[in-house]
N, C-alpha and C positions, 0 to 999 in steps of 0.2 A: 582115572585110567589113561594110559599113554596111547591114544589112538593114532593110527597112521592117517595120511591125507585121504586115502580111499575110504577108510572107515568113517571119517568125519563126513565125507560127502554122502555116504550111504545112509547116515542118520537123517538126512534131509530127504524125506519121502514125499510122495504125492499127497498124502494126508497131513503133511506138516505145514503149519502156519509159521512163516519166518517173520520175526518182528525185530527191526532195528531201532535202537533208542539212542538219541543224542543227549548225553548227560550234561546238566548245568547245575549251578548252585540253587536256583529257585524253581525254574521251569524246565521240564524235559520235553522232548518231541519224539514221537514214535511213528514209524511207517510199517505197514504190513504188506507182505507179498507171498506168492506161492513158491514152490521149489524150482520154477522156471524163471522167476524174477518178475512176474506180472503183479503190479500193484493192486491192492485191495483198499477200498474206502479212502477217505481223506486223511491227511496227516493229523495226528492227535497231539495236542499240547496239554500237558498236565503238570500240576504242582508237586513239588518235593515235600509232601506231607501225607498223612494217613488218608485223607479224603482223595487226594490226587492219585495215590497208589491204587485205591479201590476203584476209582473211575477208570484207570488204566486197565485193571484186571477185567472189569466189566466189559470194556471196549474190546479187548482181545477175545474174550469168550463170545461176544456177539459176532465179531468178524469170523471167527472160526466156525460158529454154527451156521452162518449165512452161506459159507463157502464149503461146507461139508468137511472141515478139517477136524481131526481128532487129536492131534498133538500140536503143541506150541513150543517154539524155541525162541528165546529172546537173546539178542546180541547187543553188546554195548562196548564203548571204550572204557578202560579203567582210569577215568578222569579224576586224578587226585584221590580224595576220600569220599567224593559225592556219590559214587556208585554203590557204596557198601550198604546203605540203608535199604535201597530198592532191591539189592541182591538178597538180603535177608528176608524181605517181604515176599519175594517171588519164591524163594526156596520153601518157605513155610506153606505156600499154597501149591507146592509140587510142580512149579514151572521151571523147566530147564533153562539155565542161564549160562551163556558163554561170553568170552571176551575176545575182542579183535584188537590187533596191534595198531596204535595210533599212526605209526609210520605207514602202514598199509592203507589206512583210510586217506591219508594225505596223498599218497601216490595214486590212489584210484579215483580221485575227484574228477579228473578230466575225461574219464572213459565214456561217459554218456553224452556230455555237451561240449567236449574239447575245451573246457574252461576250468581254471583253478578256483573259480568263485566259491566262497565258503559261506554257508548259512545252515541253520539247524535242520531245516527240512531236507536239504540235500545230503547232509552228513548222515542223517538217519537212514536214508535210502542206501547210501554207500555201505553203511554198516550191515544192513540187511543182505545186500549183494555179496559181501565178503562171507557172511555166515552161510548163505546159500551155496557158495563155492567151497565150503569146508575150510576156509581160512580163519580158523578161530582156535582158541584154547579154552579148556574147562578149568575154572578157578578151583584151587584146593583151599578152601577156607578153613582155618584152624578152629577146632572146637575144644571145649573143656580145658584141660591143663595146657594144651598147645595155644589156645587163644589167650590164656593168661600170660604165658611166656612171651608171646609176640607183643602184647600190650606192654609188658614189663620192660622188654628190651628196647622198644620204641621210646618209652619214657626215659630209660637209662641213657640212651643216645642223646636225647635232649638235655639231660642233666650234665652230661660230659661236655657238650658244646657250651652250656652255660658256664661251667667251671673254667673251661679254657678261655672264654670271653672275659670273665672276671680276672683271671690271672694276667691276661694281656693288659687290661686296664690298670691293674696295680703296678705292673712293671713300667707302664707309661707314666704313672704318677711318680714313681721313684726316680725315673729318669729326669723328670722336671724339678722335683723338690729336694731330692737327696741322691744324686747319681752315684755317689761313692758307696752307697749302702751295700751293693753287691760285693764289694771288696771285703766286707766283714761277714756277711751271711750270703753264702752262695745260692741258697734257695730261700726266698722270702716267706714261704709257707711252712717252714719248720716251727716247732713249738716255741723255741726261744725267740725267733724272729717275730712271730705273731704277737708275742707279749710286748715287744718293743713297739711294733706298729700300732697296737691298740692304744698305748698310753703316751709314748714320746716318739712319734715318727719323724719329727722335724729337727734338723740340725740345731736350731736355736734352742729347742727344749732340752736336747741332750747336753748342749754346752752349759746350761744353767744347773746341771746336776753333777755330783761327784761320781767317780767310777763305782764306788760302793753302792750308791743309790741306784745307779743304772743296773748293777748286778742284781740288786733286789727286785727290780722290775723284770729282769730276764728270768729269775728263778720262779716267778709266778707261772711261767709257761713251761720251763724245763729246769727241774731242781738239780739234775745231774748232767755232766758232760760240758758245761759251759762255766768258765771261771772268770776271775778278775781281769785276766789278759784280754779276753774278748770285750769286756766292758771298756777297758782303756783304749783298745783299738778302735772301737766305735766312737769314742769321745775324740780321738785324734782325727778321724776322718770327718767328723762333724765340724771341727774347728776349721778345716781346710775346704769345706764343701763349697761348690759353685752353684748350688741349687737356687732356684727362684726364691726371693724373699718377700714377695708381695702376694696378697690375697691368701695368707696362710690360714686364716680362721676357717674359710669355706673349704680350703684344701684339706684341712684336718677332718672336717665333717665328711667330705667326699670319701676319703680313705676309710673312715669308720664304716660308712655305708657299704663300701665295697667288701670289707672284711666280714661284715654281718651277712651279706649275700653269699660270700664264699663259704662261710661255715654252715649256713643254712643248706646250700646245695650239696656240700660234702655230707652232711647229716642225712639228707634225703636219699642221696646215692647209697650210703651204707645201709640204711633201713631197707631200701629197695632190693639191694643185693642179698640181704639176709632172706627176704621173702622169695627171691629167685632160687636160692639154694634149697629152701624148703620144698619148692615145687620140683626141683630136679631130683630130689630124693624119691619121688614117686615114679620116676622113669628108670627102668632097669638097665637101659643101654648106656646111661650116663656113667656108671661105675667103670665100664670098659673103655669108653672114650677118654675118660679122665686118666687112664693108665699111660697115656702118651706123654712123655716128658716135654714140657713147654706148652701144653694145652690145658688152660685153666677152666674153671667152672663157668666163668662169664663167656668164654669163647664157645664152649659147648652149648650154653643157653642161647647165644646168638645164632649158632648153627641150627639148632633144633627149632627155634622160633621162625626161622626163614623157610626150612624145608618141611616143617611139621613132622608127621610120623615117618620115620625112616623105613618102616615096613611097607609103605606105599610105593616104594621104588623097587624096580626089578634089576637095575644095573646102575653103577656109579656114574656112568655117562649121562644119565638123566639129571643128576644133581649138577654135574659139570655144565650141562646145557642151561639149567636153571640159573646158574650163577653167571652165565655169559662167558664161560671159559672154553667153549668149544671152538675149534680152529675153523677158519673160513679162508678161502682163496679165490681171488678174481683172476681167471685165466680165459683167454680166447685165442684160438688158432695157435700161432707160434708164441704168442705172448704168455708168459707165466708170471702171474701176479704174486705179490708178497703175501705169505701166509701170516695171519694174525688171529687174535681171539675176537669173537663176535661182539662182546660187551652188550649183548641183547637181553641178558637175564636180569636177576635181581642185584642191583648195584651194592646194596648193604651186605649181602652174602659174599659177593665177590671181594669187597673191601675188607671184610672181616677175615676171610681166609688168607688174603694176601698179607695182611699185617701180622697175623700169627705165624705165617710161614717165614717171614723175614726174621722174626724173633727166634724161631726154632733153628734157623740156619746157624745162629750163634750159640744157642743153648742145648740143642739136641745133637748128640754125636753122630747118629745115623743120617740125619738130614744134612749135617755139615759134610760128611764124607760123600754123600750122593751129589750134593751141589758141586764139590770139588771134581767128582768124576764127570758130571755133565759138562763142566766148563773146560776140563783138561784132557778129556779122552782124545786119543790120537785120531779117531775117525769121527767126522761130523761133530766137533765140539760146539756147544751152545754158547751163545752170549749170555752175559749175567742175567739180563731180564728174562730171556727165554728159559734159563735154568730155573729161575724163581717161579715162573708160570708152571713149568713142568712139575715142580715140587708142590705147588698148590694143588694141582690135579692129583698128585700122589697122595697128598693129605686127604683129599676127598675120598679116594679109594680105600684108604686105611680106616677112616671114620665109618665109611659104609660097611666095611667088612666087620669091624668091631661091633657096630650096632646091630647088624643083621645076625651075626653068628654068636654074639655075646661072648667073646673071648678077649683076653687082655693083650695089649700091644707087645709084640716081639720084634725088637730092633734087628735081630739077626736075619729074620725073614725078609725084612725090607732091604737089607744090604745084599740079598741074593740077586737083586737086579744087576748089581755091578759084576758079580761072579758070572751070571749067565751071559751078559753082554761081552765080557772079556773072553769067555770060552767060545762064543760064536765068532768073535774076531780072529781068535787063534785058529779055529777050524777053517775059516775062509782063507787065511794066509797060507795054511798048509796045503 
């Protein structure tokens, strides 16, 4: 639920026990207080395991009973992944859990003792104080298919990073041992190129073979589209190569290992994407979101994995804020600060939406026209980056509308923005 600040504060009542927890890898620290900030009992240190969690639950119930509290609310920082286990434990026992922003904890450290000293006991108290003041958010943890999608897209992101890392290492290898290779094969990861790199990647090995035998090696990877001319060209480049000629035995072994890893990661990624597509078939909104030209299934999967169920949102601005794309401005008195996006939301969601929007400006006719309009309109034209951010927010509104109303994308409706704005400008000029 999207509570306002007042609604959050009203949830902290006289009968509420407020507990702040400082999360760590092995040992957590908890502090308890009432709705006015008065501390109860001594700080509790408990382990990050089943016994520790049960000890923590027993302690909270004891403190609540001793002080006539009938409700418990637990606050913590979303520290890495360490908070996820205790979150699930508390939810299973019906304990309300909320999250506080780490930046707010850092800023609030000096309020009590005028010192920025950091320790677990102090942090737990600061967290409890922030919860008491209503400065928290309620986590929307994915369940069922949404939990599967989030886990899948997190795994896919790691695989993509691994593939990029391996690609960079292969390029580095070629730069050292066969720098002319890119003159023959523009991309080393094509089927024909991979066949060469697996068997005869070194200039010396190529020089010892005829063009016909080189072609036979190439055809093991690509039987069509590559002829004798390519084999001869490769042989010519190998003869004039300035690549390193020492340590070639281990260099060949290194390249083989890199290619094995590359093909393994590619295979794992393809298998994972097949599973993701199967999961997406179970969500009715996907069909409508996929009707946007330039938005693929993996983009939709990443979007849903981050926001979870789109029906949980009442307005696209909530998703815009979640992604950190809401505008902020620092102004005081006569000083008017620069307006910029907050970048306080989910960075993975923001990055995903920005990347796909860049692609759509080139591939989607309506997005291209709207980008040109934003940057070239006579009144208040936007800079390139501002126009891109505006289009990212536009994409959020479109995805929201398609998912909520379950209708297909209509490019003409999107271009109505240009018509409406131009009509307004004409009316003002008249």
